[in-house]
C-alpha positions in Angstrom: -70.4 -98.5 -111.0 -70.7 -96.2 -113.7 -67.4 -95.2 -114.7 -66.6 -92.4 -117.3 -66.0 -94.3 -120.7 -65.8 -93.3 -124.0 -67.2 -95.5 -126.4 -66.8 -95.6 -130.3 -69.8 -95.1 -132.5 -68.9 -97.8 -135.1 -69.2 -100.7 -132.3 -71.8 -99.3 -130.3 -73.8 -99.4 -133.9 -73.0 -103.6 -133.6 -74.6 -103.6 -130.4 -71.3 -104.8 -128.5 -70.2 -103.8 -125.3 -67.1 -102.2 -125.0 -65.3 -99.4 -123.0 -62.2 -97.1 -123.4 -61.8 -96.3 -120.1 -59.9 -92.8 -118.8 -58.2 -92.6 -116.0 -61.0 -91.1 -113.9 -63.0 -93.2 -111.3 -60.4 -95.2 -109.5 -59.1 -95.6 -106.1 -55.3 -94.7 -106.9 -53.5 -91.3 -106.1 -50.4 -89.5 -107.1 -49.1 -90.3 -110.3 -51.8 -93.0 -110.5 -55.0 -90.5 -110.0 -57.0 -92.2 -110.2 -58.1 -95.5 -112.6 -55.0 -97.1 -113.0 -55.1 -100.5 -114.6 -51.7 -101.4 -114.7 -50.3 -104.4 -112.7 -47.0 -103.9 -114.0 -46.9 -100.1 -112.5 -45.7 -99.9 -108.8 -48.8 -98.5 -107.7 -50.2 -100.6 -104.7 -51.4 -103.9 -106.1 -55.1 -103.6 -104.0 -55.7 -100.2 -105.8 -55.0 -101.7 -109.2 -57.1 -105.0 -108.2 -59.9 -103.1 -107.1 -60.0 -100.2 -110.5 -60.0 -103.3 -112.2 -63.0 -104.7 -110.3 -64.5 -101.4 -111.2 -64.0 -101.7 -114.9 -65.1 -105.3 -115.0 -68.4 -104.2 -113.3 -69.0 -101.9 -115.5 -68.8 -104.3 -118.8 -71.0 -106.2 -116.6 -68.5 -109.1 -115.9 -66.8 -110.4 -113.0 -63.4 -109.3 -112.1 -61.7 -112.7 -113.2 -63.6 -112.2 -116.7 -61.7 -109.2 -117.5 -58.8 -110.8 -119.3 -55.1 -108.6 -120.1 -52.1 -110.2 -121.1 -48.7 -109.7 -119.9 -47.9 -107.2 -123.0 -44.3 -107.7 -124.4 -44.7 -105.2 -127.8 -45.2 -108.4 -130.1 -47.4 -109.1 -132.8 -48.7 -112.3 -131.1 -52.7 -113.0 -130.7 -54.0 -115.8 -128.1 -57.4 -117.4 -128.5 -58.7 -117.6 -125.3 -62.0 -119.7 -124.0 -61.7 -119.2 -120.2 -60.1 -117.2 -117.5 -56.6 -117.8 -116.8 -54.3 -118.1 -113.9 -51.2 -116.7 -114.9 -51.3 -114.0 -117.5 -49.8 -115.2 -121.1 -47.2 -113.1 -122.8 -48.9 -111.3 -125.9 -50.1 -108.4 -126.9 -53.8 -109.2 -128.7 -56.4 -111.7 -127.8 -59.4 -113.3 -129.5 -62.5 -115.1 -128.4 -65.9 -116.6 -129.4 -66.6 -117.3 -125.6 -69.6 -115.0 -124.6 -68.9 -113.8 -121.0 -65.5 -113.1 -121.6 -64.3 -109.5 -121.4 -60.8 -108.7 -123.5 -58.3 -105.9 -122.3 -55.4 -104.4 -123.2 -53.5 -101.7 -121.5 -52.3 -98.3 -122.7 -50.3 -95.0 -122.0 -49.6 -94.1 -125.3 -49.9 -97.2 -127.6 -52.7 -97.8 -129.3 -55.7 -99.8 -127.9 -57.8 -101.1 -130.8 -61.3 -103.0 -130.2 -62.6 -105.7 -132.7 -66.2 -107.0 -133.4 -68.0 -109.5 -136.0 -70.6 -109.9 -134.2 -72.6 -111.7 -136.8 -70.0 -114.3 -136.1 -70.0 -113.6 -132.0 -66.5 -113.0 -132.3 -64.2 -110.1 -131.0 -60.7 -109.4 -130.4 -58.8 -106.7 -128.7 -54.9 -105.3 -129.1 -52.1 -103.3 -127.9 -50.2 -101.6 -130.6 -47.0 -99.4 -130.3 -44.9 -99.0 -132.7 -43.1 -102.0 -132.7 -46.5 -104.2 -132.7 -47.8 -102.2 -135.7 -45.1 -102.5 -137.7 -44.7 -106.1 -137.3 -48.3 -106.9 -137.8 -50.5 -107.2 -134.3 -53.7 -106.0 -136.3 -53.3 -108.4 -139.1 -52.4 -111.4 -136.4 -55.8 -110.1 -134.3 -57.7 -110.3 -137.5 -56.5 -113.8 -138.8 -57.3 -115.6 -135.3 -61.0 -114.0 -135.5 -61.1 -115.5 -138.6 -60.0 -118.9 -137.2 -62.7 -118.5 -134.9 -65.5 -117.9 -138.1 -65.5 -114.2 -138.0 -65.5 -112.4 -141.7 -63.2 -109.5 -142.9 -66.3 -107.6 -144.4 -68.2 -107.9 -140.9 -65.6 -106.8 -138.6 -66.1 -103.4 -137.0 -62.6 -102.3 -135.9 -62.2 -99.0 -133.4 -58.5 -97.2 -132.3 -58.8 -95.6 -128.9 -56.6 -93.3 -126.7 -53.1 -92.9 -128.5 -50.5 -90.8 -128.6 -51.0 -88.0 -131.2 -49.0 -87.2 -134.5 -48.7 -83.6 -133.0 -47.1 -85.3 -129.8 -44.5 -88.1 -130.9 -41.1 -86.7 -132.0 -38.5 -89.8 -132.8 -35.0 -89.5 -134.0 -33.4 -90.4 -137.1 -33.0 -94.4 -136.4 -36.5 -94.8 -135.5 -37.6 -92.6 -139.3 -34.7 -95.4 -140.7 -36.2 -98.4 -139.5 -39.3 -98.1 -140.8 -38.1 -96.6 -144.5 -36.2 -100.6 -144.7 -39.5 -101.5 -144.1 -41.1 -99.4 -146.7 -40.5 -96.4 -148.2 -44.2 -95.4 -148.4 -44.2 -95.5 -144.3 -42.5 -92.0 -145.1 -45.9 -90.2 -145.4 -46.6 -91.3 -141.8 -43.5 -88.8 -140.8 -43.2 -84.7 -140.6 -40.2 -82.8 -139.8 -39.7 -81.9 -136.2 -38.2 -78.8 -134.8 -35.0 -80.5 -133.9 -32.8 -80.8 -136.8 -32.4 -84.8 -137.8 -35.9 -85.7 -135.8 -39.6 -86.3 -137.0 -42.6 -86.5 -135.7 -44.4 -89.9 -136.4 -48.1 -90.3 -137.0 -48.7 -93.6 -135.0 -52.7 -93.5 -135.2 -52.6 -93.0 -138.7 -49.9 -96.1 -139.4 -52.4 -97.7 -137.3 -55.2 -96.7 -139.5 -53.4 -97.7 -142.6 -52.8 -101.1 -141.2 -56.2 -101.7 -140.4 -57.7 -100.7 -143.5 -55.4 -102.4 -145.9 -56.6 -105.6 -144.1 -60.1 -105.2 -146.0 -62.1 -105.0 -142.8 -65.9 -103.6 -142.4 -65.7 -100.7 -140.5 -63.0 -98.5 -139.0 -62.9 -95.7 -136.7 -60.1 -93.9 -135.2 -61.6 -92.0 -132.3 -58.7 -89.4 -132.5 -57.8 -89.0 -128.7 -54.2 -88.0 -128.0 -52.9 -89.2 -124.5 -50.2 -87.1 -124.4 -52.3 -83.9 -124.6 -55.0 -85.0 -122.5 -54.3 -85.3 -118.9 -57.4 -85.0 -117.5 -58.5 -87.8 -119.3 -55.6 -89.9 -120.2 -52.1 -91.5 -118.7 -49.1 -90.8 -120.7 -45.7 -92.7 -120.6 -43.8 -90.2 -122.8 -45.6 -87.1 -120.5 -44.4 -88.9 -117.4 -40.7 -89.1 -118.8 -40.6 -85.6 -120.2 -41.7 -84.8 -116.6 -38.9 -87.2 -114.9 -41.9 -88.4 -112.7 -41.2 -91.9 -111.3 -43.8 -94.0 -113.0 -47.1 -93.8 -114.8 -50.4 -95.2 -114.7 -52.3 -97.6 -117.2 -55.6 -97.3 -119.0 -57.6 -100.0 -119.8 -59.5 -100.6 -123.1 -62.1 -103.6 -123.2 -65.1 -105.2 -125.0 -66.9 -108.1 -124.0 -68.8 -110.9 -125.8 -72.7 -111.7 -125.2 
């Protein structure tokens, strides 16, 4: 089955199969219309599993080989070599096992895909502000290195993420980043509300990736909040006071 997907030219150049799935091409309806991949949502489970099956088929793997963890906004990356029964609690995965598709979900948080085709190692990470600040990018690269990857050979792509013009934050948020490093002030700009700022999450993630010294990087510059036709957005749902929201899936497969 062919689903509407977005691919990264940087990853495509490596020949690795991957997809930043949109919200289009699924069987869910209402606020979940239509390709909701979130098993943690209140959508009908059968519909979510059919959506996941369609994603797996699009990647050329069986549904049980599309692995998406129970995400907890951590910096933790797990190395996997086989399908699981119970989803592990972490926010990134790495593998050198052919035929496994590594996925993450998002609905404003960054979804990042990694590949070292020379070593035969891939990774996927979910990075909201907390994961980015505490090191999920660096943890994923370190896990890939343990499997034989080399930083200079790793290609990375950041998919749909809430954009810098859509993410307003309060003074406590700004203070937390400044406490970590005054240099992080460059990722904030004043908002229309006094004491508030607009936060550039994609820019912050990009800086962490580039500082890690990888071989190639691409930010696809896709704003989940602004593009309702293609993307789910937690913040957009919150502003509208809707009861729930769908989750996007991004995934990469080795071999």
